[in-house]
C-alpha positions in Angstrom: -12.4 -4.7 -31.3 -12.4 -0.9 -31.8 -9.0 0.8 -31.9 -8.4 3.4 -29.2 -7.2 6.4 -31.3 -5.7 8.0 -28.1 -3.2 5.2 -27.9 -1.7 6.0 -31.3 1.4 8.1 -31.6 1.0 11.8 -32.2 2.2 11.4 -35.8 -0.5 8.8 -36.6 -3.3 10.7 -34.8 -2.4 14.0 -36.6 -2.2 12.2 -40.0 -5.7 10.7 -39.5 -7.1 14.0 -38.5 -5.6 15.9 -41.4 -6.7 13.3 -44.0 -10.2 13.5 -42.7 -10.0 17.4 -42.9 -8.8 17.3 -46.6 -11.5 14.8 -47.6 -14.1 17.0 -46.0 -13.0 19.7 -48.6 -13.5 17.2 -51.4 -9.8 16.5 -52.0 -8.7 13.0 -53.0 -5.7 11.1 -51.9 -2.9 10.8 -54.4 -0.3 7.9 -54.1 3.1 7.9 -55.6 5.9 5.4 -56.1 8.9 5.5 -53.8 11.4 7.1 -56.3 11.9 9.1 -59.5 14.6 9.5 -62.0 17.4 11.5 -60.6 17.2 14.0 -63.5 13.9 15.3 -62.1 15.7 16.7 -59.0 19.0 17.5 -60.7 17.1 19.9 -63.0 15.3 21.5 -60.1 17.9 21.7 -57.3 17.0 25.1 -56.1 13.3 24.1 -55.5 14.6 21.5 -53.0 16.0 24.3 -50.8 19.1 22.4 -49.8 17.3 19.1 -48.9 19.7 17.0 -50.9 19.0 13.8 -52.8 19.8 10.2 -52.1 20.5 8.2 -55.3 20.7 4.6 -56.4 22.0 3.0 -59.5 19.7 0.3 -60.9 21.1 -1.3 -63.9 22.6 1.9 -65.3 19.5 3.9 -64.4 20.1 6.6 -61.8 17.1 7.0 -59.5 16.5 9.1 -56.4 14.6 8.4 -53.2 12.1 11.2 -53.2 13.2 14.3 -51.2 9.9 16.1 -51.8 6.5 15.4 -53.2 5.5 18.5 -55.2 7.9 17.9 -58.1 6.5 14.4 -58.5 2.9 15.6 -58.4 3.6 18.3 -61.0 5.3 15.8 -63.3 2.5 13.2 -63.1 -0.8 15.1 -62.8 -2.7 16.2 -66.0 -3.1 20.0 -65.7 -4.9 20.3 -69.0 -8.4 19.4 -67.8 -11.1 21.9 -67.1 -11.2 22.9 -63.5 -8.7 21.9 -60.8 -7.2 18.6 -59.6 -7.5 18.9 -55.8 -5.2 16.4 -54.1 -3.7 15.5 -50.8 -0.9 13.0 -50.1 0.7 11.2 -47.2 4.2 10.1 -48.3 7.6 9.2 -47.0 10.4 11.4 -48.2 14.2 11.2 -47.8 16.1 14.4 -47.1 18.5 16.1 -44.8 17.0 16.6 -41.3 16.5 20.3 -40.4 17.9 19.6 -37.0 20.8 17.3 -37.6 21.8 17.6 -41.2 21.9 13.8 -41.8 19.7 12.1 -44.3 16.6 10.6 -42.8 13.2 9.1 -43.7 10.4 11.6 -42.9 6.7 11.7 -43.3 5.4 14.6 -45.4 1.7 15.3 -45.7 0.2 18.1 -47.8 -2.1 19.5 -50.4 -1.7 20.3 -54.1 -4.2 22.0 -56.4 -3.1 21.8 -60.0 -5.0 23.8 -62.7 -7.9 26.2 -62.2 -6.5 28.2 -59.3 -8.7 31.2 -58.6 -9.3 33.6 -55.6 -11.7 31.1 -54.0 -9.1 28.3 -54.2 -6.3 30.5 -52.7 -8.5 31.3 -49.8 -9.5 27.7 -49.4 -5.9 26.6 -49.4 -5.0 29.2 -46.8 -7.9 28.0 -44.6 -6.5 24.5 -44.9 -3.0 25.7 -43.9 -4.3 27.3 -40.8 -6.3 24.2 -39.9 -3.3 22.0 -40.6 -1.1 24.0 -38.3 -3.8 24.0 -35.7 -4.0 20.2 -35.8 -0.4 19.9 -34.6 -1.7 21.0 -31.2 0.6 23.9 -30.4 0.7 27.6 -30.9 1.5 28.6 -34.5 2.1 31.5 -36.8 1.8 31.6 -40.6 4.1 34.0 -42.5 2.9 35.1 -45.9 4.7 37.0 -48.7 4.2 37.4 -52.4 6.8 36.4 -55.0 5.1 38.4 -57.8 5.4 41.6 -55.8 9.1 41.1 -55.2 9.7 40.2 -58.8 7.9 43.3 -60.2 9.6 45.7 -57.8 13.1 44.2 -58.6 12.4 44.5 -62.3 11.3 48.2 -61.9 14.4 48.9 -59.8 16.6 47.4 -62.5 18.0 44.9 -60.1 19.2 42.0 -62.3 21.7 39.2 -61.9 24.1 39.6 -59.0 22.4 42.8 -57.9 19.1 41.1 -57.5 20.7 38.2 -55.5 22.2 40.8 -53.1 18.9 42.7 -52.8 16.9 39.5 -52.1 19.6 38.6 -49.5 19.0 42.0 -47.8 15.3 41.2 -47.8 15.8 37.8 -46.2 18.1 39.3 -43.5 15.8 42.4 -43.2 18.8 44.6 -43.6 17.6 48.0 -44.9 21.0 49.6 -44.3 22.8 47.1 -46.6 20.1 47.5 -49.3 20.5 51.3 -49.2 24.3 50.8 -49.6 23.6 48.6 -52.6 21.4 51.0 -54.5 23.1 54.2 -53.4 21.7 57.5 -54.7 20.6 55.8 -57.9 17.5 54.2 -56.4 14.2 55.0 -58.1 10.7 54.7 -56.8 10.9 50.9 -57.1 14.0 50.8 -55.0 12.3 52.8 -52.4 9.4 50.4 -52.5 11.8 47.5 -52.1 13.0 49.2 -48.9 9.4 49.3 -47.7 9.3 45.5 -48.2 12.3 45.1 -45.9 10.9 47.4 -43.2 7.2 46.3 -43.6 5.2 45.8 -40.3 4.1 42.2 -39.8 0.4 43.0 -38.9 -1.6 42.3 -42.1 -3.7 45.4 -42.1 -0.7 47.7 -41.4 1.4 45.9 -44.0 -1.3 46.1 -46.7 -1.9 49.8 -45.9 1.8 50.6 -46.3 2.0 48.8 -49.6 -1.2 50.5 -50.9 0.7 53.8 -50.6 2.9 52.8 -53.5 1.0 50.1 -55.3 -0.7 52.1 -58.0 2.4 53.6 -59.4 4.3 50.3 -59.4 1.7 48.1 -61.1 1.4 45.7 -58.2 -2.3 46.3 -57.4 -3.5 42.9 -58.5 -0.8 41.1 -56.6 -1.5 43.2 -53.5 -5.2 42.4 -53.8 -4.3 38.7 -53.8 -2.1 39.1 -50.7 -4.8 41.1 -48.9 -7.4 38.3 -49.5 -5.1 35.6 -48.2 -3.9 37.4 -45.1 -7.5 38.1 -44.1 -8.3 34.3 -43.9 -7.8 34.0 -40.1 -5.8 34.7 -37.0 -2.1 33.9 -36.6 -1.1 35.4 -39.9 1.8 37.8 -40.4 3.2 39.5 -43.5 6.9 38.8 -43.9 8.6 39.2 -47.2 11.9 37.8 -45.8 10.6 34.2 -46.2 11.3 34.5 -49.9 10.2 31.9 -52.4 12.5 30.9 -55.4 11.6 33.3 -58.3 12.2 30.5 -60.8 9.2 28.6 -59.4 6.9 30.8 -57.3 4.8 33.7 -58.8 2.2 34.4 -56.1 1.6 34.0 -52.4 4.3 32.2 -50.4 3.7 30.5 -47.1 5.9 29.5 -44.1 4.3 28.0 -41.0 6.0 27.8 -37.6 4.9 26.1 -34.4 5.9 26.8 -30.9 9.2 25.2 -29.8 10.4 24.3 -33.3 13.3 26.5 -34.6 12.5 26.0 -38.3 9.5 26.1 -40.7 7.2 23.1 -40.1 5.1 24.0 -43.2 5.9 25.6 -46.5 4.2 26.2 -49.8 2.8 28.8 -52.2 1.6 29.6 -55.7 3.9 27.9 -58.2 2.6 28.4 -61.7 6.2 28.8 -62.9 7.1 25.3 -61.8 4.2 24.0 -63.8 5.3 26.0 -66.8 8.8 24.4 -66.6 7.1 21.1 -67.2 5.4 22.5 -70.3 2.0 22.8 -68.6 0.2 26.1 -69.1 -1.8 26.1 -65.9 -1.8 27.3 -62.4 -0.9 25.5 -59.1 -0.8 26.1 -55.4 0.0 23.8 -52.5 1.8 23.3 -49.2 3.5 20.6 -47.2 3.7 19.8 -43.5 6.9 17.9 -42.4 4.9 15.8 -40.0 7.4 13.1 -39.2 10.2 15.5 -38.1 7.7 17.7 -36.2 6.0 14.9 -34.2 9.3 13.2 -33.3 10.3 16.2 -31.2 7.7 15.6 -28.5 5.7 12.5 -29.2 3.5 11.8 -26.2 2.7 8.2 -26.9 4.8 5.2 -25.7 5.4 1.8 -27.2 5.2 0.2 -23.7 2.1 -1.9 -23.3 -0.4 -1.3 -20.5 0.0 -4.9 -19.2 2.6 -7.6 -19.6 1.6 -11.2 -18.9 4.3 -13.7 -18.3 3.4 -17.3 -19.1 4.8 -20.8 -19.2 3.6 -24.2 -20.4 1.5 -24.6 -17.2 -0.6 -21.3 -17.5 -0.5 -20.6 -21.2 -4.3 -21.1 -21.7 -5.1 -18.8 -18.8 -2.7 -16.2 -20.0 -4.3 -16.1 -23.5 -7.8 -15.8 -22.0 -6.7 -13.0 -19.6 -5.0 -11.1 -22.5 -8.1 -11.4 -24.6 -10.3 -9.9 -21.8 -7.9 -7.0 -21.2 -7.6 -6.2 -24.9 -11.4 -6.3 -25.2 -11.6 -3.7 -22.4 -9.2 -1.4 -24.4 -5.9 -2.3 -22.7 -2.7 -3.1 -24.6 -1.2 -6.4 -23.6 2.2 -8.1 -24.2 2.4 -11.8 -23.8 5.9 -12.8 -22.8 7.1 -16.4 -22.3 8.9 -16.9 -19.0 12.7 -17.4 -19.3 14.1 -20.8 -18.5 17.1 -21.0 -16.2 20.2 -19.7 -17.9 18.2 -17.7 -20.5 18.3 -13.9 -20.7 
């Protein structure tokens, strides 16, 4: 009997569609164990972006239920080979819900490319992101920034330590007024360029043109070329440097994907060579994750209720079985339920 895909829940249908998409690009599925040593996450807390970690003590060994997949992939995958490891995964993670703040089990599906990331790979990954958001079945927008541009401008503006934290916070809140108060009259050309990042238009062509006006003098031309290639990948892309990307991990393009009706990012990712370097691997990496379980739970359109319920007793059990088989063969879902005896609930 063939399975009617249309009767699956949205989460299952979307996952099947996405895995078929990633395989069509030649990516292979990567499977992980359910947990890692807690130290992996304790040493990279900021990368988890407040997701939190659930821990267990097994015979004196402190382990953590996985709150995210990227760290586990980076730790496990050999990045020293020629070329790139192109992977996708479909895993359960345990983290704080974006909507409720309680720990919950969620389904995370995504892509990681470890080693050999070039301009072709960056464009390919951006195309996969757009297709991934499109598979969710709702209107979407992809915000893109560049961590390398932010870092170089901050260095040139001599924004270090606490001053850099405050400047990045102004960028996240898009508060040009507060940033101008921070730098005062001592701001140089880099500080003025940082102000441009805060007030940048979101349309890709306009944003790139605005940054081109200052790129040559600031040494960010290569990074801007990278940003321009990525934002030209398709429709639904905006330039927005407020989305950030932890400077300890990200060094290139950063992604945040949003879908209609969801008040938080459903997808995130970026170029994270720095994270790879923290594991002693001198290579490049880029990837993204879709928080599928939480997203599809919002408006799942499938129901667990069967199409038919057949009540049977000892007298009609054979007929009930035969009828159920016929209905299932025709594509209907059928629940066989024994009739209650007197006094039973």
